[in-house]
C-alpha positions in Angstrom: 0.1 0.0 0.2 1.4 3.4 -0.6 2.7 5.4 2.3 0.5 8.3 1.2 -2.3 6.3 2.3 -1.3 6.0 5.8 -0.3 9.3 5.8 -3.0 11.1 8.3 -3.6 7.9 9.9 -0.4 7.2 11.3 -1.4 8.1 14.8 -4.6 6.4 15.1 -2.7 3.1 14.1 0.1 3.5 16.4 -2.6 4.2 19.3 -4.5 1.1 18.3 -1.5 -1.2 18.0 -0.8 0.2 21.6 -4.2 0.2 23.4 -3.4 -3.7 23.8 -0.6 -3.0 26.3 3.3 -1.9 26.2 5.1 -2.8 23.0 8.6 -1.7 21.3 9.1 -0.2 18.0 9.9 -3.5 16.1 6.8 -5.7 17.8 4.6 -2.1 16.8 5.6 -2.6 13.2 5.4 -6.1 13.3 1.5 -5.7 14.9 0.5 -3.1 12.5 1.6 -5.4 9.8 0.0 -8.4 11.1 -3.7 -6.9 12.0 -3.4 -5.3 8.2 -2.7 -8.8 6.6 0.5 -7.6 5.7 -0.7 -4.7 3.8 0.7 -2.0 5.8 4.4 -2.3 6.6 5.7 0.7 8.5 9.2 1.9 8.5 11.8 2.6 11.5 12.1 5.9 10.0 8.4 6.7 10.0 7.4 5.1 13.3 10.0 6.5 15.7 9.6 9.7 15.1 5.7 9.4 15.5 6.5 7.8 18.6 8.5 10.3 19.9 6.1 13.1 18.8 3.2 11.2 20.5 5.2 10.9 23.6 6.0 14.4 23.7 2.4 15.3 23.3 1.4 13.3 26.5 -0.4 10.8 24.2 2.2 7.6 25.0 4.9 6.9 27.8 7.7 5.1 27.5 10.2 3.1 29.6 13.0 0.6 29.1 12.6 -2.8 29.5 15.4 -5.7 29.7 14.9 -8.5 26.8 17.7 -10.9 27.7 20.8 -8.9 27.4 19.4 -6.1 25.1 17.2 -3.0 26.5 14.3 -2.0 24.6 12.2 1.1 24.7 8.8 0.1 25.3 5.5 2.8 24.6 2.3 2.6 26.2 -0.7 4.7 26.0 -1.6 7.6 28.5 -5.2 8.4 29.7 -4.9 11.2 26.5 -3.9 8.7 24.5 -6.9 6.5 24.8 -9.1 9.7 24.4 -7.5 10.5 21.3 -7.8 6.8 20.2 -11.7 7.1 20.7 -11.9 10.3 18.7 -9.5 8.8 15.9 -11.8 5.7 15.6 -15.1 8.3 15.3 -13.2 10.3 12.9 -12.5 7.0 11.0 -16.2 6.1 11.1 -17.2 9.4 10.1 -14.6 10.0 7.1 -15.6 5.9 5.4 -19.1 6.6 5.9 -18.9 9.5 3.7 -16.5 8.0 1.2 -18.3 5.0 1.2 -21.8 6.7 0.4 -19.9 8.5 -2.9 -17.6 5.1 -4.1 -21.0 3.0 -3.6 -23.9 5.1 -3.7 -27.8 3.8 -2.2 -29.7 2.7 -5.4 -32.1 5.7 -7.2 -34.9 6.3 -5.0 -36.3 7.9 -7.9 -35.2 11.4 -6.2 -33.7 14.0 -8.9 -30.0 15.1 -7.8 
């Protein structure tokens, strides 16, 4: 899928994936890819700046976790992040309904347009 198709929706995708609990960057990328059936492949150069921005906005918090000998920065939703995710979902529903009504209009009911 083209990167332009994800633009504008990246924040919602990241917040939605983190709703289930804390994840590190590569796990977030894998979760988006898995949940999209392999259609969405985010790059590290896209995801990390977005995660840092969401953290600066107070939508995410982060901490370091040890995995074996490696330390990974894990991100999780804040209460503000959960509220923002709810808004993203509502906006997405409204957007897809509007686009759907244009691309797949209801059958003509005999009314003039």
